[in-house]
SEVO-493872 format. One record per residue (C-alpha): x, y, z; residue number from 1. Coordinates in nm, 3 decimals. Layout:
<sevexs>
<sevex <X,Y,Z>,NUM>
...
</sevexs>
This chain:
<sevexs>
<sevex <1.564,1.593,-2.099>,1>
<sevex <1.911,1.720,-2.174>,2>
<sevex <1.954,2.094,-2.134>,3>
<sevex <2.038,2.227,-2.482>,4>
<sevex <2.273,2.521,-2.525>,5>
<sevex <2.121,2.804,-2.725>,6>
<sevex <2.144,3.177,-2.786>,7>
<sevex <1.992,3.211,-2.443>,8>
<sevex <2.286,3.035,-2.275>,9>
<sevex <2.312,3.098,-1.905>,10>
<sevex <2.578,3.341,-1.797>,11>
<sevex <2.846,3.235,-1.551>,12>
<sevex <2.677,3.404,-1.258>,13>
<sevex <2.359,3.200,-1.299>,14>
<sevex <2.563,2.883,-1.352>,15>
<sevex <2.748,2.949,-1.029>,16>
<sevex <2.420,2.988,-0.843>,17>
<sevex <2.296,2.653,-0.974>,18>
<sevex <2.614,2.469,-0.892>,19>
<sevex <2.665,2.601,-0.543>,20>
<sevex <2.324,2.702,-0.411>,21>
<sevex <2.246,2.439,-0.148>,22>
<sevex <1.894,2.574,-0.122>,23>
<sevex <1.808,2.432,-0.465>,24>
<sevex <1.935,2.087,-0.366>,25>
<sevex <1.733,2.112,-0.044>,26>
<sevex <1.427,2.207,-0.248>,27>
<sevex <1.475,1.905,-0.474>,28>
<sevex <1.517,1.673,-0.176>,29>
<sevex <1.207,1.814,-0.007>,30>
<sevex <0.997,1.783,-0.322>,31>
<sevex <1.118,1.427,-0.374>,32>
<sevex <1.037,1.328,-0.015>,33>
<sevex <0.685,1.466,-0.058>,34>
<sevex <0.643,1.273,-0.382>,35>
<sevex <0.765,0.930,-0.267>,36>
<sevex <0.692,0.962,0.106>,37>
<sevex <0.927,1.045,0.391>,38>
<sevex <0.978,0.682,0.491>,39>
<sevex <1.094,0.575,0.144>,40>
<sevex <1.302,0.891,0.108>,41>
<sevex <1.485,0.827,0.436>,42>
<sevex <1.544,0.468,0.334>,43>
<sevex <1.694,0.534,-0.011>,44>
<sevex <1.814,0.896,-0.004>,45>
<sevex <1.967,0.905,0.344>,46>
<sevex <2.329,0.974,0.426>,47>
<sevex <2.471,0.722,0.182>,48>
<sevex <2.316,0.898,-0.118>,49>
<sevex <2.405,1.250,-0.230>,50>
<sevex <2.267,1.483,-0.498>,51>
<sevex <2.478,1.722,-0.704>,52>
<sevex <2.343,1.975,-0.954>,53>
<sevex <2.501,2.169,-1.237>,54>
<sevex <2.359,2.345,-1.541>,55>
<sevex <2.314,2.023,-1.736>,56>
<sevex <2.263,1.735,-1.494>,57>
<sevex <2.139,1.627,-1.156>,58>
<sevex <2.384,1.360,-1.043>,59>
<sevex <2.273,1.097,-0.794>,60>
<sevex <2.571,0.955,-0.605>,61>
<sevex <2.534,0.629,-0.414>,62>
<sevex <2.776,0.434,-0.197>,63>
<sevex <2.764,0.111,-0.400>,64>
<sevex <2.643,-0.032,-0.728>,65>
<sevex <2.354,-0.223,-0.575>,66>
<sevex <2.203,0.086,-0.412>,67>
<sevex <2.264,0.290,-0.726>,68>
<sevex <2.081,0.040,-0.947>,69>
<sevex <1.790,0.027,-0.706>,70>
<sevex <1.753,0.406,-0.693>,71>
<sevex <1.785,0.434,-1.071>,72>
<sevex <1.528,0.161,-1.141>,73>
<sevex <1.271,0.276,-0.886>,74>
<sevex <1.304,0.654,-0.855>,75>
<sevex <1.436,0.791,-1.185>,76>
<sevex <1.090,0.892,-1.308>,77>
<sevex <1.013,1.057,-0.972>,78>
<sevex <1.333,1.261,-0.989>,79>
<sevex <1.258,1.368,-1.346>,80>
<sevex <0.904,1.469,-1.248>,81>
<sevex <1.038,1.680,-0.959>,82>
<sevex <1.288,1.857,-1.186>,83>
<sevex <1.024,1.921,-1.452>,84>
<sevex <0.789,2.070,-1.194>,85>
<sevex <1.059,2.299,-1.051>,86>
<sevex <1.156,2.408,-1.402>,87>
<sevex <0.793,2.492,-1.484>,88>
<sevex <0.781,2.698,-1.165>,89>
<sevex <1.091,2.883,-1.295>,90>
<sevex <1.294,2.770,-0.997>,91>
<sevex <1.543,2.602,-1.232>,92>
<sevex <1.673,2.813,-1.525>,93>
<sevex <1.697,2.503,-1.745>,94>
<sevex <1.585,2.143,-1.726>,95>
<sevex <1.872,1.909,-1.630>,96>
<sevex <1.881,1.540,-1.707>,97>
<sevex <1.938,1.280,-1.433>,98>
<sevex <2.253,1.070,-1.417>,99>
<sevex <2.373,0.814,-1.164>,100>
<sevex <2.721,0.740,-1.036>,101>
<sevex <2.888,0.537,-0.760>,102>
<sevex <3.090,0.739,-0.509>,103>
<sevex <3.280,0.502,-0.280>,104>
<sevex <3.371,0.793,-0.053>,105>
<sevex <3.013,0.780,0.074>,106>
<sevex <3.090,0.444,0.234>,107>
<sevex <3.334,0.613,0.467>,108>
<sevex <3.085,0.870,0.591>,109>
<sevex <2.952,0.812,0.943>,110>
<sevex <2.596,0.692,0.914>,111>
<sevex <2.303,0.691,1.149>,112>
<sevex <2.063,0.433,1.010>,113>
<sevex <1.695,0.512,0.997>,114>
<sevex <1.600,0.190,1.168>,115>
<sevex <1.250,0.047,1.184>,116>
<sevex <1.043,0.076,1.497>,117>
<sevex <1.199,-0.139,1.763>,118>
<sevex <1.288,-0.133,2.126>,119>
<sevex <1.655,-0.100,2.219>,120>
<sevex <1.861,-0.417,2.206>,121>
<sevex <1.942,-0.388,2.576>,122>
<sevex <1.714,-0.532,2.841>,123>
<sevex <1.630,-0.186,2.969>,124>
<sevex <1.262,-0.098,3.000>,125>
<sevex <1.324,0.261,2.896>,126>
<sevex <1.191,0.372,2.562>,127>
<sevex <1.420,0.434,2.270>,128>
<sevex <1.480,0.806,2.203>,129>
<sevex <1.398,0.735,1.841>,130>
<sevex <1.052,0.610,1.930>,131>
<sevex <0.963,0.935,2.102>,132>
<sevex <1.011,1.112,1.770>,133>
<sevex <0.787,0.871,1.576>,134>
<sevex <0.425,0.945,1.497>,135>
<sevex <0.170,0.828,1.749>,136>
<sevex <0.066,0.472,1.677>,137>
<sevex <-0.292,0.350,1.659>,138>
<sevex <-0.439,0.149,1.946>,139>
<sevex <-0.637,-0.173,1.928>,140>
<sevex <-0.910,-0.035,2.152>,141>
<sevex <-0.967,0.244,1.898>,142>
<sevex <-1.026,0.006,1.608>,143>
<sevex <-1.381,0.011,1.471>,144>
<sevex <-1.480,-0.353,1.434>,145>
<sevex <-1.700,-0.437,1.135>,146>
<sevex <-1.834,-0.777,1.024>,147>
<sevex <-1.552,-0.796,0.771>,148>
<sevex <-1.277,-0.735,1.028>,149>
<sevex <-1.404,-0.913,1.340>,150>
<sevex <-1.189,-1.226,1.302>,151>
<sevex <-0.874,-1.026,1.227>,152>
<sevex <-0.937,-0.799,1.526>,153>
<sevex <-0.999,-1.092,1.759>,154>
<sevex <-0.680,-1.261,1.636>,155>
<sevex <-0.474,-0.950,1.708>,156>
<sevex <-0.619,-0.935,2.059>,157>
<sevex <-0.518,-1.298,2.110>,158>
<sevex <-0.165,-1.226,1.987>,159>
<sevex <-0.142,-0.925,2.219>,160>
<sevex <-0.259,-1.124,2.522>,161>
<sevex <-0.060,-1.440,2.446>,162>
<sevex <0.226,-1.368,2.202>,163>
<sevex <0.325,-1.668,1.993>,164>
<sevex <-0.010,-1.844,2.028>,165>
<sevex <-0.119,-1.745,1.675>,166>
<sevex <0.207,-1.733,1.484>,167>
<sevex <0.236,-1.658,1.203>,168>
<sevex <-0.066,-1.430,1.185>,169>
<sevex <-0.141,-1.318,0.830>,170>
<sevex <-0.378,-1.028,0.755>,171>
<sevex <-0.485,-0.943,0.402>,172>
<sevex <-0.729,-0.712,0.230>,173>
<sevex <-0.744,-0.408,0.001>,174>
<sevex <-0.600,-0.071,0.096>,175>
<sevex <-0.781,0.124,0.365>,176>
<sevex <-0.956,-0.160,0.549>,177>
<sevex <-0.754,-0.127,0.870>,178>
<sevex <-0.456,-0.361,0.831>,179>
<sevex <-0.205,-0.098,0.938>,180>
<sevex <-0.424,0.008,1.231>,181>
<sevex <-0.430,-0.350,1.360>,182>
<sevex <-0.055,-0.395,1.313>,183>
<sevex <0.020,-0.070,1.493>,184>
<sevex <-0.229,-0.154,1.765>,185>
<sevex <-0.071,-0.494,1.828>,186>
<sevex <0.278,-0.342,1.839>,187>
<sevex <0.162,-0.066,2.076>,188>
<sevex <-0.016,-0.310,2.308>,189>
<sevex <0.290,-0.531,2.351>,190>
<sevex <0.519,-0.233,2.392>,191>
<sevex <0.301,-0.085,2.667>,192>
<sevex <0.287,-0.425,2.840>,193>
<sevex <0.666,-0.403,2.874>,194>
<sevex <0.720,-0.780,2.883>,195>
<sevex <0.913,-0.801,2.556>,196>
<sevex <1.243,-0.640,2.469>,197>
<sevex <1.270,-0.669,2.094>,198>
<sevex <0.961,-0.549,1.912>,199>
<sevex <1.018,-0.479,1.543>,200>
<sevex <0.768,-0.327,1.301>,201>
<sevex <0.870,-0.247,0.943>,202>
<sevex <0.751,-0.261,0.586>,203>
<sevex <0.874,-0.512,0.330>,204>
<sevex <1.049,-0.229,0.148>,205>
<sevex <1.236,-0.131,0.465>,206>
<sevex <1.338,-0.492,0.527>,207>
<sevex <1.469,-0.511,0.170>,208>
<sevex <1.660,-0.185,0.204>,209>
<sevex <1.825,-0.278,0.533>,210>
<sevex <1.914,-0.623,0.399>,211>
<sevex <2.083,-0.475,0.092>,212>
<sevex <2.265,-0.224,0.310>,213>
<sevex <2.389,-0.506,0.534>,214>
<sevex <2.482,-0.720,0.236>,215>
<sevex <2.695,-0.449,0.078>,216>
<sevex <2.828,-0.263,0.378>,217>
<sevex <2.722,-0.282,0.739>,218>
<sevex <2.737,-0.664,0.762>,219>
<sevex <2.482,-0.945,0.784>,220>
<sevex <2.545,-1.070,1.142>,221>
<sevex <2.398,-0.757,1.304>,222>
<sevex <2.108,-0.754,1.058>,223>
<sevex <2.023,-1.116,1.128>,224>
<sevex <2.055,-1.075,1.502>,225>
<sevex <1.817,-0.779,1.495>,226>
<sevex <1.536,-0.954,1.307>,227>
<sevex <1.581,-1.324,1.380>,228>
<sevex <1.602,-1.260,1.754>,229>
<sevex <1.294,-1.036,1.762>,230>
<sevex <1.028,-1.122,2.020>,231>
<sevex <0.773,-0.964,1.787>,232>
<sevex <0.835,-0.919,1.414>,233>
<sevex <0.571,-0.737,1.208>,234>
<sevex <0.615,-0.711,0.831>,235>
<sevex <0.369,-0.500,0.630>,236>
<sevex <0.306,-0.502,0.252>,237>
<sevex <0.481,-0.835,0.197>,238>
<sevex <0.368,-0.838,-0.168>,239>
<sevex <0.662,-0.597,-0.219>,240>
<sevex <0.903,-0.892,-0.186>,241>
<sevex <0.789,-1.034,-0.520>,242>
<sevex <1.082,-1.096,-0.755>,243>
<sevex <1.353,-1.011,-0.500>,244>
<sevex <1.527,-1.348,-0.489>,245>
<sevex <1.810,-1.275,-0.245>,246>
<sevex <1.576,-1.094,-0.005>,247>
<sevex <1.326,-1.380,-0.022>,248>
<sevex <1.593,-1.630,0.085>,249>
<sevex <1.681,-1.408,0.381>,250>
<sevex <1.312,-1.360,0.463>,251>
<sevex <1.252,-1.735,0.468>,252>
<sevex <1.537,-1.793,0.714>,253>
<sevex <1.418,-1.499,0.926>,254>
<sevex <1.063,-1.637,0.941>,255>
<sevex <1.191,-1.983,1.033>,256>
<sevex <1.410,-1.844,1.312>,257>
<sevex <1.121,-1.650,1.468>,258>
<sevex <0.875,-1.938,1.436>,259>
<sevex <1.116,-2.203,1.570>,260>
<sevex <1.169,-1.991,1.880>,261>
<sevex <0.793,-1.974,1.937>,262>
<sevex <0.787,-1.597,1.902>,263>
<sevex <0.522,-1.382,1.737>,264>
<sevex <0.536,-1.322,1.361>,265>
<sevex <0.274,-1.103,1.192>,266>
<sevex <0.251,-1.036,0.819>,267>
<sevex <0.014,-0.827,0.609>,268>
<sevex <-0.050,-0.797,0.236>,269>
<sevex <-0.309,-0.679,-0.011>,270>
<sevex <-0.391,-1.035,-0.118>,271>
<sevex <-0.416,-1.388,0.023>,272>
<sevex <-0.111,-1.617,0.055>,273>
<sevex <-0.228,-1.833,-0.237>,274>
<sevex <-0.218,-1.523,-0.457>,275>
<sevex <0.144,-1.454,-0.361>,276>
<sevex <0.306,-1.754,-0.527>,277>
<sevex <0.571,-1.521,-0.672>,278>
<sevex <0.720,-1.523,-0.320>,279>
<sevex <0.791,-1.895,-0.354>,280>
<sevex <0.608,-2.202,-0.227>,281>
<sevex <0.817,-2.222,0.092>,282>
<sevex <0.724,-1.874,0.212>,283>
<sevex <0.362,-1.912,0.102>,284>
<sevex <0.350,-2.241,0.290>,285>
<sevex <0.476,-2.076,0.609>,286>
<sevex <0.221,-1.795,0.577>,287>
<sevex <-0.067,-2.032,0.503>,288>
<sevex <0.032,-2.258,0.792>,289>
<sevex <-0.063,-1.998,1.051>,290>
<sevex <-0.384,-1.803,1.104>,291>
<sevex <-0.494,-1.626,0.783>,292>
<sevex <-0.751,-1.348,0.825>,293>
<sevex <-0.920,-1.156,0.548>,294>
<sevex <-1.032,-0.799,0.614>,295>
<sevex <-1.314,-0.660,0.399>,296>
<sevex <-1.424,-0.301,0.346>,297>
<sevex <-1.627,-0.165,0.641>,298>
<sevex <-2.006,-0.175,0.616>,299>
<sevex <-2.230,0.132,0.648>,300>
<sevex <-2.265,0.141,1.031>,301>
<sevex <-1.890,0.090,1.067>,302>
<sevex <-1.813,0.372,0.823>,303>
<sevex <-2.039,0.600,1.024>,304>
<sevex <-1.855,0.515,1.345>,305>
<sevex <-1.520,0.560,1.172>,306>
<sevex <-1.631,0.905,1.055>,307>
<sevex <-1.750,0.996,1.406>,308>
<sevex <-1.423,0.884,1.561>,309>
<sevex <-1.207,1.063,1.303>,310>
<sevex <-1.407,1.384,1.346>,311>
<sevex <-1.367,1.366,1.724>,312>
<sevex <-0.992,1.309,1.692>,313>
<sevex <-0.944,1.630,1.493>,314>
<sevex <-1.200,1.824,1.701>,315>
<sevex <-1.433,1.866,1.405>,316>
<sevex <-1.797,1.896,1.514>,317>
<sevex <-2.015,1.699,1.271>,318>
<sevex <-2.388,1.643,1.308>,319>
<sevex <-2.550,1.304,1.271>,320>
<sevex <-2.682,1.393,0.925>,321>
<sevex <-2.332,1.487,0.803>,322>
<sevex <-2.186,1.165,0.945>,323>
<sevex <-2.462,0.973,0.768>,324>
<sevex <-2.381,1.155,0.443>,325>
<sevex <-2.014,1.056,0.472>,326>
<sevex <-2.096,0.692,0.550>,327>
<sevex <-2.340,0.667,0.261>,328>
<sevex <-2.119,0.825,-0.003>,329>
<sevex <-1.767,0.709,0.084>,330>
<sevex <-1.794,0.333,0.053>,331>
<sevex <-1.428,0.278,-0.035>,332>
<sevex <-1.139,0.281,0.209>,333>
<sevex <-1.135,0.474,0.535>,334>
<sevex <-0.875,0.717,0.402>,335>
<sevex <-1.143,0.867,0.178>,336>
<sevex <-1.349,0.949,0.487>,337>
<sevex <-1.051,1.110,0.658>,338>
<sevex <-0.981,1.319,0.348>,339>
<sevex <-1.343,1.433,0.333>,340>
<sevex <-1.340,1.537,0.701>,341>
<sevex <-1.015,1.727,0.654>,342>
<sevex <-1.169,1.913,0.362>,343>
<sevex <-1.486,1.996,0.555>,344>
<sevex <-1.286,2.127,0.849>,345>
<sevex <-1.052,2.338,0.635>,346>
<sevex <-1.340,2.483,0.431>,347>
<sevex <-1.539,2.560,0.744>,348>
<sevex <-1.248,2.746,0.902>,349>
<sevex <-1.164,2.935,0.583>,350>
<sevex <-1.522,3.048,0.516>,351>
<sevex <-1.629,3.089,0.878>,352>
<sevex <-1.932,2.862,0.833>,353>
<sevex <-2.073,2.576,1.036>,354>
<sevex <-2.067,2.232,0.877>,355>
<sevex <-2.434,2.175,0.799>,356>
<sevex <-2.556,1.897,0.571>,357>
<sevex <-2.606,2.147,0.287>,358>
<sevex <-2.255,2.284,0.340>,359>
<sevex <-2.109,1.932,0.341>,360>
<sevex <-2.288,1.836,0.018>,361>
<sevex <-2.167,2.150,-0.157>,362>
<sevex <-1.813,2.119,-0.023>,363>
<sevex <-1.775,1.754,-0.122>,364>
<sevex <-1.964,1.763,-0.451>,365>
<sevex <-1.656,1.751,-0.675>,366>
<sevex <-1.487,1.492,-0.451>,367>
<sevex <-1.787,1.260,-0.475>,368>
<sevex <-1.791,1.290,-0.853>,369>
<sevex <-1.443,1.135,-0.865>,370>
<sevex <-1.510,0.892,-0.578>,371>
<sevex <-1.811,0.733,-0.745>,372>
<sevex <-1.622,0.546,-1.010>,373>
<sevex <-1.775,0.471,-1.346>,374>
<sevex <-1.701,0.106,-1.412>,375>
<sevex <-1.633,0.010,-1.772>,376>
<sevex <-1.656,-0.334,-1.926>,377>
<sevex <-1.281,-0.323,-1.992>,378>
<sevex <-1.226,-0.293,-1.616>,379>
<sevex <-1.462,-0.580,-1.542>,380>
<sevex <-1.285,-0.797,-1.799>,381>
<sevex <-0.939,-0.712,-1.664>,382>
<sevex <-1.040,-0.762,-1.300>,383>
<sevex <-1.204,-1.099,-1.364>,384>
<sevex <-0.900,-1.216,-1.561>,385>
<sevex <-0.662,-1.094,-1.287>,386>
<sevex <-0.854,-1.265,-1.007>,387>
<sevex <-0.884,-1.598,-1.190>,388>
<sevex <-0.537,-1.588,-1.342>,389>
<sevex <-0.653,-1.574,-1.704>,390>
<sevex <-0.470,-1.413,-1.994>,391>
<sevex <-0.610,-1.078,-2.116>,392>
<sevex <-0.890,-1.106,-2.375>,393>
<sevex <-0.950,-1.473,-2.285>,394>
<sevex <-1.313,-1.392,-2.201>,395>
<sevex <-1.368,-1.270,-2.558>,396>
<sevex <-1.244,-1.595,-2.710>,397>
<sevex <-1.462,-1.879,-2.836>,398>
<sevex <-1.327,-2.123,-2.576>,399>
<sevex <-1.605,-2.309,-2.395>,400>
<sevex <-1.421,-2.491,-2.116>,401>
<sevex <-1.549,-2.424,-1.764>,402>
<sevex <-1.226,-2.246,-1.674>,403>
<sevex <-1.318,-1.978,-1.930>,404>
<sevex <-1.697,-1.994,-1.972>,405>
<sevex <-1.775,-1.961,-1.601>,406>
<sevex <-1.559,-1.649,-1.548>,407>
<sevex <-1.711,-1.511,-1.872>,408>
<sevex <-2.064,-1.560,-1.738>,409>
<sevex <-1.962,-1.393,-1.413>,410>
<sevex <-1.818,-1.099,-1.609>,411>
<sevex <-2.146,-1.062,-1.799>,412>
<sevex <-2.338,-1.068,-1.470>,413>
<sevex <-2.110,-0.794,-1.333>,414>
<sevex <-2.151,-0.589,-1.650>,415>
<sevex <-2.529,-0.599,-1.598>,416>
<sevex <-2.483,-0.486,-1.239>,417>
<sevex <-2.221,-0.213,-1.281>,418>
<sevex <-2.279,-0.068,-1.629>,419>
<sevex <-2.572,0.069,-1.823>,420>
<sevex <-2.479,-0.128,-2.132>,421>
<sevex <-2.758,-0.305,-2.317>,422>
<sevex <-2.769,-0.684,-2.333>,423>
<sevex <-2.661,-0.674,-2.697>,424>
<sevex <-2.363,-0.449,-2.612>,425>
<sevex <-2.246,-0.685,-2.338>,426>
<sevex <-2.280,-0.987,-2.563>,427>
<sevex <-2.094,-0.814,-2.846>,428>
<sevex <-1.810,-0.709,-2.613>,429>
<sevex <-1.757,-1.061,-2.480>,430>
<sevex <-1.689,-1.227,-2.812>,431>
<sevex <-1.985,-1.128,-3.031>,432>
<sevex <-2.242,-1.329,-2.836>,433>
<sevex <-2.619,-1.276,-2.853>,434>
<sevex <-2.831,-1.094,-2.597>,435>
<sevex <-2.999,-1.425,-2.505>,436>
<sevex <-2.656,-1.561,-2.405>,437>
<sevex <-2.617,-1.270,-2.163>,438>
<sevex <-2.964,-1.333,-2.016>,439>
<sevex <-2.877,-1.701,-1.971>,440>
<sevex <-2.545,-1.611,-1.805>,441>
<sevex <-2.718,-1.375,-1.564>,442>
<sevex <-2.970,-1.641,-1.461>,443>
<sevex <-2.699,-1.904,-1.409>,444>
<sevex <-2.489,-1.675,-1.190>,445>
<sevex <-2.797,-1.581,-0.986>,446>
<sevex <-2.856,-1.954,-0.931>,447>
<sevex <-2.492,-2.008,-0.828>,448>
<sevex <-2.521,-1.728,-0.573>,449>
<sevex <-2.854,-1.853,-0.434>,450>
<sevex <-2.736,-2.213,-0.399>,451>
<sevex <-2.379,-2.128,-0.298>,452>
<sevex <-2.238,-2.323,-0.594>,453>
<sevex <-1.856,-2.324,-0.605>,454>
<sevex <-1.659,-2.225,-0.914>,455>
<sevex <-1.421,-2.506,-1.008>,456>
<sevex <-1.141,-2.356,-1.216>,457>
<sevex <-0.833,-2.560,-1.306>,458>
<sevex <-0.613,-2.558,-0.995>,459>
<sevex <-0.858,-2.402,-0.754>,460>
<sevex <-1.216,-2.414,-0.631>,461>
<sevex <-1.373,-2.077,-0.549>,462>
<sevex <-1.682,-2.002,-0.343>,463>
<sevex <-1.908,-1.745,-0.508>,464>
<sevex <-1.885,-1.530,-0.196>,465>
<sevex <-1.506,-1.519,-0.211>,466>
<sevex <-1.489,-1.465,-0.588>,467>
<sevex <-1.745,-1.183,-0.590>,468>
<sevex <-1.593,-1.019,-0.284>,469>
<sevex <-1.250,-1.000,-0.444>,470>
<sevex <-1.374,-0.881,-0.781>,471>
<sevex <-1.619,-0.622,-0.649>,472>
<sevex <-1.372,-0.485,-0.396>,473>
<sevex <-1.125,-0.418,-0.678>,474>
<sevex <-1.396,-0.260,-0.893>,475>
<sevex <-1.505,-0.029,-0.609>,476>
<sevex <-1.157,0.078,-0.507>,477>
<sevex <-0.998,0.087,-0.851>,478>
</sevexs>
């Protein structure tokens, strides 16, 4: 990506514009924040990180080596994509490469940390000025309860009414099932009650960022006091902690401090504690020792109510038939429904038309083509292997142990359900087996489902309901 000098070399006037025009830097920062999200941008490209641009390079300056390595490892490709896009739009005369450098002078700059959502450390009941600038949080009484979320919802109500009674509370499920809504609702309920002074809500990535900042600059005592003394500590997306050894040690001590004091700890992830062993057995043990609640995708009636509520919130008038169309066709996460409603509203306003069922079908036709995923046998194979912890291509091997043959039969059953492949094609894909083997596998899995037979695989016993739920949720949501 290095900008090569040529016969078309930039003249000094253009070079001067690139070097000194702050508007270009602002444009890069804005584009980057849109690409990675404002929250992550504030966390990693705040006041202790600076960008400099010349004709050949975009230089990222960070206050210390640790921060620099993190930004380089996690955001280099995003920065390069932003620069490429701006160059293609002819907003950059040439395409600079990205380099990284420590600038210790940044440590001496006055900083105003972008802290997570929390009440002020004082015992005052007044709200933090920072909170007034945050987006409006969801409320528990606005959560649409479905059969797959009833236990999680009830548990959050219990935690709101009697903090510490269900601690730790662990919520897990795929994206878009309402985990964040429940976390925000619990935080909002306790904040409105006004009986607690230190309520902290943050993502695992934020916790990691603030810990590294404290470790290499601002100091650990304040960091530990903030989180270990919290009356309510909510951590979202805890799967992000995987592989971060120093942060995991700090997290374990933080969890222990909150739990020993009998205060409320709430965690959320995209998978169950037993599937997060990369966090370490101690942390998984703490998470499993509390109340663990799975949240499944909403059913049809719940999706219809979600659509009705979302439409009302944005003052978009949708008929019952349109709501039914949305509920029937957007069976993935709730964000898909919100996106569809936003599109209907924008199209209606632009074209000056009412949102009839015919209009909705026409407007969302291309969206539904991409939403209704075509499942391939490669995806089924990969998903089954991921869920059961098998090596890739294991299902195609000639191994006949239960730990392989039973997942293979389940994969064949899923291939019959989700693909149009012939029996012979399925058998050939899974290790050159005959069509009669596929028929036999389908019958056996049907029997397992009917009788509720568990799958006993090496270190774990799975119920068919749990196994199918996890696999099919991943296949539906991609």
